[in-house]
Backbone as CSV, one residue per row, in Angstrom:
resi,resn,N_x,N_y,N_z,CA_x,CA_y,CA_z,C_x,C_y,C_z
1,MET,-6.249,18.653,9.525,-6.526,18.128,8.190,-6.426,19.214,7.118
2,LYS,-6.814,20.452,7.488,-6.832,21.537,6.518,-5.442,21.867,5.986
3,ASP,-4.406,21.619,6.821,-3.061,21.929,6.375,-2.577,20.954,5.308
4,PHE,-3.242,19.805,5.204,-2.863,18.804,4.203,-3.820,18.817,3.012
5,ILE,-5.105,18.979,3.299,-6.114,19.029,2.235,-6.570,20.473,2.058
6,ASN,-6.326,21.017,0.893,-6.616,22.417,0.606,-8.058,22.589,0.106
7,ILE,-8.972,22.741,1.030,-10.390,22.874,0.681,-10.632,24.148,-0.133
8,ASP,-9.941,25.225,0.240,-10.132,26.504,-0.453,-9.693,26.439,-1.911
9,GLY,-8.835,25.479,-2.227,-8.330,25.378,-3.592,-9.193,24.534,-4.507
10,ILE,-10.282,23.955,-3.970,-11.169,23.116,-4.772,-12.149,23.997,-5.540
11,GLU,-12.064,23.961,-6.853,-12.930,24.800,-7.682,-14.286,24.152,-7.958
12,ASP,-14.275,22.813,-8.067,-15.524,22.109,-8.355,-16.410,22.081,-7.108
13,THR,-17.607,22.614,-7.215,-18.515,22.725,-6.053,-18.901,21.367,-5.497
14,ALA,-19.183,20.403,-6.371,-19.601,19.070,-5.928,-18.481,18.380,-5.150
15,GLU,-17.249,18.483,-5.672,-16.123,17.851,-4.975,-15.866,18.551,-3.646
16,ARG,-16.008,19.870,-3.635,-15.787,20.632,-2.401,-16.747,20.167,-1.308
17,ARG,-18.019,20.008,-1.663,-19.017,19.541,-0.700,-18.697,18.117,-0.232
18,LYS,-18.256,17.285,-1.170,-17.922,15.897,-0.849,-16.759,15.826,0.126
19,VAL,-15.745,16.642,-0.104,-14.574,16.670,0.772,-14.964,17.160,2.167
20,ILE,-15.726,18.250,2.229,-16.121,18.831,3.517,-16.959,17.849,4.331
21,SER,-17.922,17.192,3.685,-18.798,16.246,4.393,-18.026,15.015,4.865
22,THR,-17.085,14.538,4.051,-16.288,13.366,4.427,-15.375,13.683,5.603
23,LEU,-14.731,14.836,5.563,-13.844,15.239,6.657,-14.629,15.438,7.953
24,ALA,-15.862,15.911,7.836,-16.713,16.113,9.022,-17.010,14.774,9.692
25,VAL,-17.272,13.754,8.876,-17.554,12.417,9.417,-16.309,11.847,10.094
26,ILE,-15.142,12.043,9.476,-13.891,11.528,10.039,-13.601,12.198,11.388
27,ARG,-13.835,13.523,11.475,-13.615,14.238,12.746,-14.570,13.736,13.817
28,GLU,-15.792,13.472,13.415,-16.821,13.031,14.366,-16.466,11.667,14.956
29,ARG,-15.905,10.802,14.118,-15.555,9.457,14.574,-14.086,9.435,15.003
30,ASN,-13.826,10.059,16.142,-12.460,10.157,16.652,-11.889,8.758,16.891
31,LYS,-10.714,8.500,16.314,-10.126,7.159,16.364,-8.863,7.088,17.228
32,ARG,-8.653,8.050,18.104,-7.411,8.095,18.869,-7.204,6.827,19.700
33,GLY,-8.241,6.384,20.399,-8.126,5.170,21.215,-7.806,3.958,20.358
34,TYR,-8.431,3.898,19.200,-8.190,2.798,18.260,-6.743,2.799,17.801
35,TRP,-6.211,3.992,17.479,-4.839,4.079,16.973,-3.820,3.685,18.030
36,VAL,-4.069,4.021,19.297,-3.155,3.633,20.378,-3.104,2.120,20.495
37,ARG,-4.270,1.475,20.483,-4.328,0.010,20.563,-3.705,-0.622,19.322
38,LYS,-4.015,-0.046,18.166,-3.505,-0.603,16.913,-1.989,-0.523,16.851
39,ARG,-1.404,0.587,17.280,0.050,0.727,17.246,0.711,-0.320,18.130
40,GLY,0.101,-0.603,19.282,0.638,-1.624,20.172,0.607,-2.998,19.526
41,VAL,-0.527,-3.319,18.910,-0.674,-4.611,18.232,0.298,-4.717,17.061
42,ASP,0.405,-3.648,16.272,1.308,-3.636,15.112,2.762,-3.846,15.539
43,PHE,3.165,-3.190,16.617,4.551,-3.309,17.084,4.867,-4.747,17.486
44,VAL,3.986,-5.337,18.265,4.206,-6.710,18.744,4.189,-7.710,17.586
45,LEU,3.205,-7.592,16.705,3.081,-8.542,15.601,4.212,-8.397,14.585
46,SER,4.622,-7.166,14.290,5.700,-6.969,13.318,7.030,-7.490,13.860
47,LEU,7.295,-7.246,15.140,8.521,-7.743,15.758,8.522,-9.273,15.765
48,THR,7.386,-9.859,16.117,7.262,-11.322,16.123,7.460,-11.892,14.726
49,ALA,6.841,-11.249,13.724,6.953,-11.723,12.338,8.395,-11.684,11.858
50,LEU,9.109,-10.608,12.170,10.498,-10.483,11.733,11.396,-11.538,12.377
51,ILE,11.087,-11.906,13.608,11.867,-12.939,14.298,11.539,-14.324,13.741
52,VAL,10.249,-14.630,13.649,9.807,-15.954,13.182,10.173,-16.197,11.716
53,LEU,10.075,-15.139,10.903,10.312,-15.285,9.465,11.745,-14.958,9.049
54,ALA,12.620,-14.730,10.008,13.998,-14.331,9.695,14.700,-15.339,8.785
55,VAL,14.610,-16.609,9.105,15.285,-17.637,8.297,14.660,-17.773,6.909
56,PRO,13.318,-17.924,6.803,12.717,-17.991,5.461,13.025,-16.758,4.615
57,MET,13.021,-15.580,5.236,13.313,-14.352,4.486,14.771,-14.335,4.017
58,ALA,15.663,-14.878,4.834,17.069,-14.951,4.444,17.242,-15.891,3.250
59,VAL,16.510,-16.992,3.261,16.569,-17.950,2.147,16.054,-17.297,0.864
60,ILE,14.943,-16.567,0.973,14.373,-15.876,-0.192,15.377,-14.861,-0.736
61,ALA,16.025,-14.128,0.161,17.005,-13.126,-0.253,18.160,-13.769,-1.018
62,VAL,18.615,-14.925,-0.553,19.717,-15.640,-1.220,19.291,-16.091,-2.612
63,ILE,18.060,-16.594,-2.739,17.546,-17.055,-4.032,17.469,-15.894,-5.027
64,ILE,16.980,-14.746,-4.559,16.876,-13.563,-5.433,18.267,-13.110,-5.873
65,PHE,19.204,-13.089,-4.918,20.571,-12.670,-5.238,21.221,-13.626,-6.242
66,ALA,20.918,-14.926,-6.097,21.540,-15.945,-6.947,21.102,-15.827,-8.405
67,GLN,19.900,-15.267,-8.647,19.403,-15.237,-10.023,20.127,-14.227,-10.906
68,ASP,20.597,-13.118,-10.322,21.284,-12.125,-11.158,22.411,-11.383,-10.443
69,GLY,22.689,-11.755,-9.202,23.795,-11.149,-8.478,23.534,-9.741,-7.976
70,ALA,22.285,-9.289,-8.048,21.938,-7.935,-7.595,21.317,-7.988,-6.197
71,TRP,21.320,-6.835,-5.512,20.787,-6.733,-4.139,19.349,-7.237,-4.100
72,PRO,19.008,-8.154,-3.177,17.680,-8.785,-3.142,16.545,-7.925,-2.585
73,PHE,16.899,-6.815,-1.925,15.872,-5.945,-1.359,15.723,-4.686,-2.203
74,TYR,14.518,-4.135,-2.169,14.234,-2.943,-2.967,13.606,-1.884,-2.074
75,GLY,14.253,-0.736,-1.996,13.711,0.361,-1.207,13.196,1.447,-2.125
76,GLN,11.998,1.902,-1.884,11.374,2.898,-2.765,10.693,3.984,-1.936
77,THR,10.839,5.227,-2.345,10.191,6.329,-1.635,8.689,6.269,-1.850
78,ARG,7.947,6.253,-0.771,6.485,6.243,-0.821,5.937,7.371,0.049
79,VAL,4.654,7.658,-0.139,4.005,8.729,0.623,3.128,8.116,1.709
80,GLY,3.327,8.563,2.938,2.584,8.033,4.061,1.532,8.997,4.581
81,ARG,1.267,8.912,5.866,0.211,9.700,6.494,0.457,11.200,6.320
82,ARG,-0.556,11.899,5.869,-0.530,13.349,5.673,0.635,13.812,4.772
83,GLY,0.996,12.963,3.825,1.980,13.351,2.828,3.434,13.164,3.225
84,LYS,3.694,12.583,4.390,5.076,12.362,4.823,5.689,11.214,4.020
85,THR,6.862,11.447,3.451,7.521,10.408,2.649,8.399,9.511,3.526
86,PHE,8.576,8.284,3.091,9.430,7.326,3.792,9.928,6.289,2.792
87,LYS,10.912,5.509,3.194,11.465,4.466,2.343,10.766,3.145,2.658
88,MET,10.034,2.597,1.679,9.329,1.333,1.860,10.165,0.198,1.279
89,TYR,10.225,-0.922,2.006,11.070,-2.038,1.591,10.259,-3.240,1.112
90,LYS,10.802,-3.899,0.089,10.194,-5.108,-0.459,11.323,-6.036,-0.914
91,PHE,10.974,-7.298,-1.156,11.911,-8.149,-1.870,11.899,-7.686,-3.323
92,ARG,13.053,-7.627,-3.937,13.127,-7.191,-5.335,12.524,-8.270,-6.236
93,THR,11.534,-7.890,-7.016,10.863,-8.839,-7.908,11.082,-8.506,-9.378
94,MET,11.818,-7.438,-9.629,12.063,-7.005,-11.003,13.557,-6.943,-11.303
95,VAL,13.875,-6.752,-12.555,15.271,-6.593,-12.963,15.837,-5.328,-12.315
96,PRO,17.160,-5.270,-12.115,17.766,-4.118,-11.408,17.445,-2.749,-12.001
97,ASN,17.254,-2.661,-13.314,16.993,-1.346,-13.950,15.507,-1.139,-14.250
98,ALA,14.642,-1.719,-13.422,13.193,-1.666,-13.647,12.635,-0.245,-13.696
99,ASP,13.140,0.634,-12.840,12.613,2.002,-12.788,12.880,2.750,-14.097
100,LYS,14.046,2.519,-14.705,14.357,3.162,-15.977,13.488,2.605,-17.102
101,LEU,13.236,1.279,-17.056,12.426,0.647,-18.097,10.959,1.062,-18.013
102,LYS,10.527,1.489,-16.832,9.132,1.887,-16.639,8.729,2.993,-17.608
103,ARG,9.617,3.936,-17.844,9.317,5.051,-18.741,9.007,4.571,-20.164
104,GLU,9.630,3.461,-20.552,9.416,2.920,-21.890,8.105,2.134,-21.990
105,LEU,7.541,1.800,-20.834,6.330,0.972,-20.806,5.066,1.755,-20.436
106,MET,5.194,3.055,-20.206,4.067,3.854,-19.741,2.852,3.775,-20.668
107,ASP,3.083,3.643,-21.971,1.962,3.596,-22.911,1.197,2.284,-22.840
108,LYS,1.732,1.303,-22.090,1.069,0.001,-21.938,0.306,-0.101,-20.615
109,ASN,0.270,0.985,-19.849,-0.405,0.982,-18.551,-1.869,0.559,-18.677
110,GLU,-2.286,-0.396,-17.821,-3.645,-0.926,-17.875,-4.552,-0.341,-16.791
111,MET,-3.981,0.490,-15.916,-4.766,1.089,-14.844,-5.131,2.520,-15.200
112,ASP,-6.308,2.968,-14.745,-6.658,4.368,-14.940,-6.108,5.166,-13.766
113,GLY,-6.211,6.478,-13.838,-5.678,7.299,-12.758,-4.160,7.297,-12.774
114,PRO,-3.529,7.669,-11.650,-2.069,7.816,-11.598,-1.299,6.511,-11.385
115,VAL,-2.007,5.403,-11.128,-1.349,4.130,-10.818,-0.862,3.439,-12.090
116,PHE,0.321,2.794,-12.016,0.877,2.082,-13.165,0.921,0.582,-12.890
117,LYS,0.253,-0.196,-13.732,0.290,-1.661,-13.654,0.019,-2.221,-15.039
118,ILE,0.780,-3.254,-15.419,0.512,-3.949,-16.677,0.603,-5.452,-16.441
119,LYS,-0.209,-6.201,-17.164,-0.196,-7.654,-17.071,1.049,-8.173,-17.784
120,ASP,1.651,-9.220,-17.237,2.860,-9.817,-17.819,3.958,-8.772,-17.995
121,ASP,4.188,-7.988,-16.957,5.221,-6.955,-16.965,6.585,-7.606,-17.274
122,PRO,7.238,-7.207,-18.368,8.504,-7.836,-18.762,9.652,-7.587,-17.785
123,ARG,9.477,-6.661,-16.862,10.524,-6.355,-15.896,10.565,-7.351,-14.750
124,ILE,9.493,-8.127,-14.577,9.392,-9.064,-13.456,10.220,-10.322,-13.719
125,THR,11.018,-10.714,-12.737,11.846,-11.907,-12.855,11.004,-13.165,-12.590
126,LYS,11.587,-14.341,-12.852,10.847,-15.601,-12.640,10.466,-15.790,-11.177
127,ILE,11.439,-15.644,-10.280,11.133,-15.772,-8.857,10.261,-14.618,-8.408
128,GLY,10.438,-13.459,-9.039,9.641,-12.288,-8.694,8.167,-12.496,-8.972
129,GLY,7.858,-13.196,-10.055,6.466,-13.468,-10.392,5.780,-14.267,-9.300
130,PHE,6.475,-15.270,-8.772,5.923,-16.086,-7.683,5.759,-15.262,-6.416
131,LEU,6.769,-14.463,-6.100,6.703,-13.644,-4.883,5.548,-12.658,-4.933
132,ARG,5.293,-12.084,-6.105,4.213,-11.108,-6.247,2.841,-11.778,-6.192
133,LYS,2.715,-12.936,-6.833,1.426,-13.642,-6.826,1.004,-14.035,-5.416
134,THR,1.972,-14.410,-4.593,1.689,-14.839,-3.225,1.820,-13.706,-2.207
135,SER,2.216,-12.509,-2.680,2.427,-11.330,-1.824,3.578,-11.511,-0.835
136,ILE,4.419,-12.537,-1.047,5.573,-12.743,-0.175,6.569,-11.597,-0.301
137,ASP,6.548,-10.919,-1.447,7.474,-9.796,-1.642,7.247,-8.659,-0.657
138,GLU,6.074,-8.647,-0.015,5.744,-7.572,0.923,6.289,-7.805,2.336
139,LEU,6.815,-9.003,2.623,7.239,-9.333,3.985,8.232,-8.350,4.614
140,PRO,9.209,-7.804,3.863,10.126,-6.841,4.484,9.435,-5.594,5.042
141,GLN,8.191,-5.367,4.654,7.475,-4.197,5.150,7.110,-4.310,6.627
142,PHE,7.286,-5.499,7.209,7.101,-5.611,8.653,8.127,-4.728,9.372
143,TYR,9.270,-4.490,8.722,10.271,-3.575,9.278,9.723,-2.148,9.269
144,ASN,9.015,-1.769,8.188,8.385,-0.454,8.124,7.324,-0.299,9.214
145,VAL,6.605,-1.395,9.486,5.576,-1.372,10.531,6.234,-1.200,11.895
146,LEU,7.322,-1.921,12.111,8.041,-1.829,13.382,8.522,-0.400,13.630
147,LYS,8.991,0.273,12.569,9.473,1.651,12.680,8.343,2.654,12.870
148,GLY,7.119,2.277,12.469,5.992,3.194,12.580,5.655,3.911,11.289
149,ASP,6.398,3.618,10.199,6.088,4.226,8.902,4.784,3.681,8.334
150,MET,4.493,2.423,8.673,3.318,1.744,8.141,2.594,0.991,9.251
151,CYS,1.388,0.550,8.927,0.624,-0.356,9.785,0.510,-1.691,9.045
152,ILE,0.037,-2.708,9.722,-0.219,-3.968,9.024,-1.420,-3.785,8.103
153,ILE,-2.453,-3.079,8.582,-3.641,-2.818,7.777,-3.780,-1.321,7.532
154,GLY,-3.997,-0.951,6.278,-4.174,0.451,5.922,-4.048,0.618,4.423
155,PRO,-4.476,1.733,3.867,-4.364,1.969,2.426,-2.919,1.818,1.954
156,ARG,-2.723,1.236,0.787,-1.382,1.050,0.259,-0.708,2.404,0.004
157,PRO,0.576,2.538,0.362,1.277,3.824,0.193,1.603,4.099,-1.278
158,PRO,1.194,5.240,-1.804,1.448,5.576,-3.207,2.826,6.186,-3.428
159,LEU,3.183,6.321,-4.693,4.424,6.981,-5.078,4.221,8.496,-5.077
160,PRO,5.277,9.283,-4.847,5.151,10.747,-4.861,4.573,11.278,-6.170
161,GLU,4.985,10.700,-7.312,4.464,11.172,-8.598,2.983,10.863,-8.783
162,GLU,2.492,9.842,-8.083,1.062,9.542,-8.125,0.288,10.563,-7.298
163,VAL,0.802,10.850,-6.105,0.141,11.816,-5.214,0.090,13.198,-5.851
164,ALA,1.084,13.517,-6.660,1.129,14.825,-7.333,-0.072,15.009,-8.254
165,GLN,-0.704,13.895,-8.655,-1.856,13.956,-9.546,-3.184,13.818,-8.789
166,TYR,-3.125,13.656,-7.479,-4.327,13.462,-6.673,-5.197,14.724,-6.636
167,THR,-6.504,14.507,-6.570,-7.420,15.592,-6.243,-7.414,15.723,-4.726
168,GLU,-8.009,16.774,-4.206,-8.058,16.954,-2.756,-8.858,15.821,-2.102
169,TYR,-9.894,15.351,-2.784,-10.687,14.237,-2.229,-9.848,12.975,-2.145
170,GLN,-9.059,12.688,-3.179,-8.239,11.477,-3.190,-7.175,11.498,-2.097
171,LYS,-6.794,12.702,-1.658,-5.812,12.817,-0.580,-6.351,12.298,0.750
172,ILE,-7.655,12.153,0.858,-8.249,11.671,2.115,-7.744,10.282,2.460
173,ARG,-7.402,9.490,1.439,-6.888,8.146,1.709,-5.537,8.190,2.430
174,LEU,-4.912,9.377,2.445,-3.621,9.542,3.108,-3.744,10.112,4.518
175,LEU,-4.964,10.168,5.036,-5.169,10.699,6.383,-4.885,9.671,7.471
176,CYS,-4.634,8.423,7.075,-4.238,7.422,8.064,-2.941,6.750,7.593
177,THR,-2.253,6.134,8.508,-0.980,5.484,8.202,-1.193,4.354,7.195
178,PRO,-0.378,4.285,6.146,-0.542,3.245,5.127,-0.248,1.852,5.670
179,GLY,-0.681,0.830,4.960,-0.516,-0.528,5.456,0.069,-1.498,4.444
180,ILE,0.389,-2.692,4.948,0.892,-3.769,4.090,-0.242,-4.334,3.245
181,THR,-1.422,-4.407,3.854,-2.584,-4.917,3.137,-3.804,-4.056,3.464
182,CYS,-4.820,-4.124,2.615,-5.989,-3.247,2.764,-7.205,-3.871,2.092
183,THR,-8.306,-3.147,2.088,-9.538,-3.675,1.485,-9.367,-3.900,-0.009
184,TRP,-8.593,-3.018,-0.687,-8.339,-3.218,-2.114,-7.503,-4.466,-2.345
185,GLN,-6.527,-4.690,-1.486,-5.598,-5.813,-1.631,-6.326,-7.160,-1.572
186,VAL,-7.426,-7.225,-0.834,-8.139,-8.501,-0.674,-9.406,-8.573,-1.533
187,ALA,-9.634,-7.557,-2.354,-10.825,-7.540,-3.207,-10.661,-8.509,-4.377
188,PRO,-11.742,-9.188,-4.790,-11.673,-10.084,-5.947,-11.265,-9.312,-7.205
189,LYS,-10.343,-9.875,-7.982,-9.875,-9.263,-9.232,-9.489,-7.801,-8.999
190,ARG,-8.648,-7.576,-8.010,-8.310,-6.215,-7.593,-7.692,-5.380,-8.708
191,ASN,-6.961,-6.018,-9.615,-6.314,-5.253,-10.680,-7.288,-4.775,-11.745
192,ASP,-8.542,-5.247,-11.661,-9.568,-4.790,-12.595,-10.387,-3.646,-12.001
193,ILE,-10.102,-3.305,-10.749,-10.826,-2.231,-10.064,-10.282,-0.874,-10.523
194,SER,-11.165,0.035,-10.851,-10.735,1.363,-11.292,-10.104,2.118,-10.128
195,PHE,-9.293,3.122,-10.446,-8.645,3.899,-9.393,-9.686,4.634,-8.551
196,GLU,-10.743,5.091,-9.174,-11.798,5.797,-8.449,-12.445,4.884,-7.408
197,GLU,-12.708,3.620,-7.800,-13.279,2.655,-6.852,-12.288,2.349,-5.739
198,TRP,-11.026,2.251,-6.108,-9.962,1.980,-5.142,-9.930,3.076,-4.074
199,VAL,-10.007,4.323,-4.512,-10.001,5.454,-3.584,-11.205,5.379,-2.649
200,GLU,-12.381,5.056,-3.202,-13.589,4.970,-2.378,-13.458,3.878,-1.321
201,MET,-12.802,2.767,-1.682,-12.578,1.688,-0.712,-11.665,2.165,0.419
202,ASP,-10.634,2.930,0.064,-9.711,3.439,1.079,-10.358,4.499,1.961
203,VAL,-11.155,5.371,1.360,-11.848,6.405,2.140,-12.832,5.755,3.110
204,ASP,-13.503,4.708,2.644,-14.425,3.971,3.517,-13.668,3.378,4.707
205,TYR,-12.443,2.893,4.448,-11.636,2.347,5.541,-11.248,3.448,6.524
206,VAL,-10.841,4.599,6.010,-10.450,5.716,6.875,-11.611,6.099,7.799
207,ILE,-12.819,6.064,7.276,-13.999,6.447,8.052,-14.400,5.370,9.053
208,ASN,-14.402,4.107,8.624,-14.990,3.023,9.424,-13.986,2.087,10.078
209,ARG,-12.687,2.382,10.001,-11.680,1.459,10.504,-11.912,1.103,11.972
210,SER,-11.617,-0.161,12.271,-11.741,-0.683,13.631,-10.883,-1.940,13.723
211,LEU,-10.612,-2.395,14.936,-9.803,-3.598,15.101,-10.501,-4.810,14.499
212,LEU,-11.848,-4.861,14.602,-12.596,-5.972,14.021,-12.452,-5.976,12.500
213,MET,-12.538,-4.797,11.909,-12.374,-4.668,10.463,-10.960,-5.096,10.048
214,ASP,-9.970,-4.717,10.848,-8.585,-5.092,10.562,-8.398,-6.607,10.620
215,ILE,-9.006,-7.247,11.608,-8.898,-8.700,11.756,-9.495,-9.411,10.535
216,LYS,-10.632,-8.919,10.066,-11.265,-9.514,8.891,-10.357,-9.400,7.667
217,ILE,-9.699,-8.250,7.512,-8.801,-8.040,6.368,-7.593,-8.971,6.464
218,VAL,-7.102,-9.209,7.683,-5.966,-10.115,7.871,-6.316,-11.517,7.386
219,PHE,-7.485,-12.009,7.774,-7.908,-13.355,7.358,-8.121,-13.421,5.846
220,LYS,-8.688,-12.372,5.274,-8.895,-12.343,3.824,-7.559,-12.291,3.086
221,THR,-6.587,-11.594,3.676,-5.249,-11.516,3.071,-4.605,-12.896,3.012
222,ALA,-4.781,-13.677,4.077,-4.227,-15.033,4.103,-4.817,-15.869,2.971
223,LEU,-6.112,-15.717,2.731,-6.770,-16.462,1.645,-6.249,-16.024,0.287
224,VAL,-6.036,-14.716,0.121,-5.510,-14.187,-1.145,-4.097,-14.722,-1.402
225,MET,-3.286,-14.785,-0.350,-1.919,-15.305,-0.502,-1.933,-16.768,-0.923
226,LEU,-2.860,-17.546,-0.366,-2.959,-18.964,-0.713,-3.473,-19.157,-2.133
227,SER,-4.324,-18.244,-2.581,-4.885,-18.359,-3.930,-3.906,-17.870,-5.004
228,ALA,-2.862,-17.125,-4.586,-1.819,-16.625,-5.504,-2.431,-15.851,-6.665
229,GLU,-3.298,-14.870,-6.350,-3.951,-14.080,-7.375,-3.267,-12.731,-7.641
230,GLY,-2.264,-12.403,-6.844,-1.616,-11.103,-6.988,-0.765,-11.019,-8.245
231,ARG,-0.388,-9.731,-8.566,0.553,-9.559,-9.684,1.251,-8.185,-9.560
């Protein structure tokens, strides 16, 4: 952990103590057996999902392509466990030049911390709005799970430019493999949650994760998808 989290570089005494005590708890609660079982479950479920959902996903891809003639999938560099980067896949829910337009919208950011989110984002397409509300846009990430870049349950993978702004304590959320869904993803009014609270939810997951906890998050995710509260 020390090679990823630079304890010696923390100048604030309170944060230094917080980081040291949190890492001590994580070391004490060795999760190796849990991770072996979880990887097996993730592999089987992701492979099954990709097979069962192949036709619906193909239909969604055709619909996205039909709206503007652009590639229906979107690959973006994200940061995974211990800072390792990987390409995360989603259904494209925004206009093709969304990344360039983001720079023009930075002053409208409604989230604190390094995360960028705005309500009624003008870059989102009509079909994209539906896909995001129902979280259907995340389905291609089962491929990331199959490869081992992600888990089904785990903290959401951040962008490299977001991680560049992280404190050493915030990096703790990157000590486990990122997931498609997490405790923040199923929280009521999740977009109103501050980044600091979001980090605390992820750190709590890193410390207390278990298969039972993962199962509960899966069921809550299904309810969130049915309620179409995402954005």
